C-alpha positions in Angstrom: 0.0 0.0 0.0 1.3 3.4 -1.0 2.2 6.0 1.7 -0.5 8.6 1.7 1.4 11.2 3.6 5.0 11.8 2.6 7.4 13.0 5.3 9.8 14.4 2.7 7.0 16.4 1.0 6.0 17.9 4.3 9.6 18.9 5.0 9.8 20.5 1.5 6.5 22.3 1.9 7.5 23.5 5.4 10.8 24.8 4.1 9.3 26.6 1.1 6.8 28.3 3.4 9.5 29.8 5.7 10.1 33.5 5.4 13.2 33.8 3.2 13.9 30.1 3.8 14.6 30.8 7.5 12.8 29.8 10.7 12.6 33.3 12.1 10.5 36.2 11.1 11.3 39.9 11.1 8.5 42.2 12.2 6.0 42.6 9.4 7.7 40.0 7.3 5.4 37.1 8.0 3.4 35.3 10.6 4.4 33.1 13.5 2.5 30.7 15.9 3.2 28.1 18.5 2.1 24.6 17.6 2.9 22.0 20.3 6.7 21.6 20.4 7.9 24.9 19.0 7.3 28.3 17.5 6.9 28.4 13.7 7.2 31.2 11.2 5.6 31.3 7.7 5.4 33.5 4.7 1.6 33.6 4.5 1.5 34.1 0.7 3.6 31.0 0.0 1.7 29.1 2.7 -1.7 29.8 1.1 -0.4 28.8 -2.3 0.4 25.3 -0.8 -3.0 25.0 1.0 -4.4 22.3 -1.2 -1.4 20.0 -0.7 -1.8 20.5 3.1 -5.5 19.8 2.9 -4.9 16.6 0.9 -2.5 15.4 3.7 -4.9 16.3 6.5 -7.6 14.3 4.7 -5.4 11.2 5.2 -5.5 11.5 9.0 -8.1 9.6 11.1 -11.6 11.0 11.4 -11.3 11.1 15.2 -9.5 14.5 14.7 -12.7 15.9 13.2 -15.2 15.0 15.9 -15.8 16.2 19.5 -12.7 17.6 21.1 -10.4 16.2 18.4 -7.7 13.7 19.2 -4.4 13.6 21.0 -1.4 15.1 19.2 0.4 11.9 20.0 -1.8 10.0 17.5 -1.0 12.3 14.6 1.7 9.8 13.5 -1.1 7.4 12.3 -2.9 7.7 9.0 -6.6 6.9 8.5 -5.7 3.2 8.0 -3.8 3.0 11.3 -0.4 3.0 9.7 2.5 5.0 11.0 3.5 7.5 8.4 6.3 9.4 10.2 10.0 8.5 10.3 12.0 8.2 13.6 13.4 11.7 14.6 11.1 13.5 12.1 9.2 16.7 13.0 6.7 16.0 10.3 3.7 15.9 12.6 4.7 19.2 14.1 5.4 20.8 10.8 2.1 19.5 9.2 0.0 20.8 12.2 1.9 24.1 12.3 1.1 24.8 8.6 -2.6 23.6 9.1 -2.9 25.9 12.2 -1.5 28.8 10.4 -4.1 28.3 7.6 -6.9 28.0 10.2 -7.5 24.4 9.3 -6.6 22.9 12.7 -6.3 24.1 16.3 -5.6 23.0 19.9 -8.7 22.2 21.9 -7.2 23.3 25.2 -4.9 26.1 26.5 -1.2 25.2 26.8 -1.4 25.7 30.5 -3.4 22.5 30.9 -1.4 20.2 28.5 0.8 18.9 31.3 -2.4 17.6 33.1 -3.3 15.5 30.0 -2.2 11.9 29.7 0.9 12.4 27.6 1.3 16.1 28.3 0.2 17.1 24.8 -3.1 18.7 23.6 -5.9 17.4 21.5 -5.9 18.7 17.9 -9.1 19.4 16.0 -9.1 19.5 12.2 -11.9 21.5 10.8 -13.9 20.7 7.7 -11.4 21.1 5.0 
């Protein structure tokens, strides 16, 4: 069975969406947000131009991210068939969710101050109708 979410493609998209190819943003140069593990910066024009590719990848995640309070960030590594799509040491889950959040396609369902009280210390993620 073919991999539906490609880690290398996520890395390429993430890199292309960085302001001037860097992970930091000068004032007025782009947008930044905190996902779960880190702060991320994006060129919003480039990011919006990649939106359909990101939506296509989000569509491959389990439906449990689209109901109720979403699902644990820890389960983002599984596709809708229950297969692990990430690679060891990869930040692909974080990068995909950061891009989705910057586009308004996904969000945390709790404030960071309560994450440590959750089972694995990470939030639930909700993916909106994309």
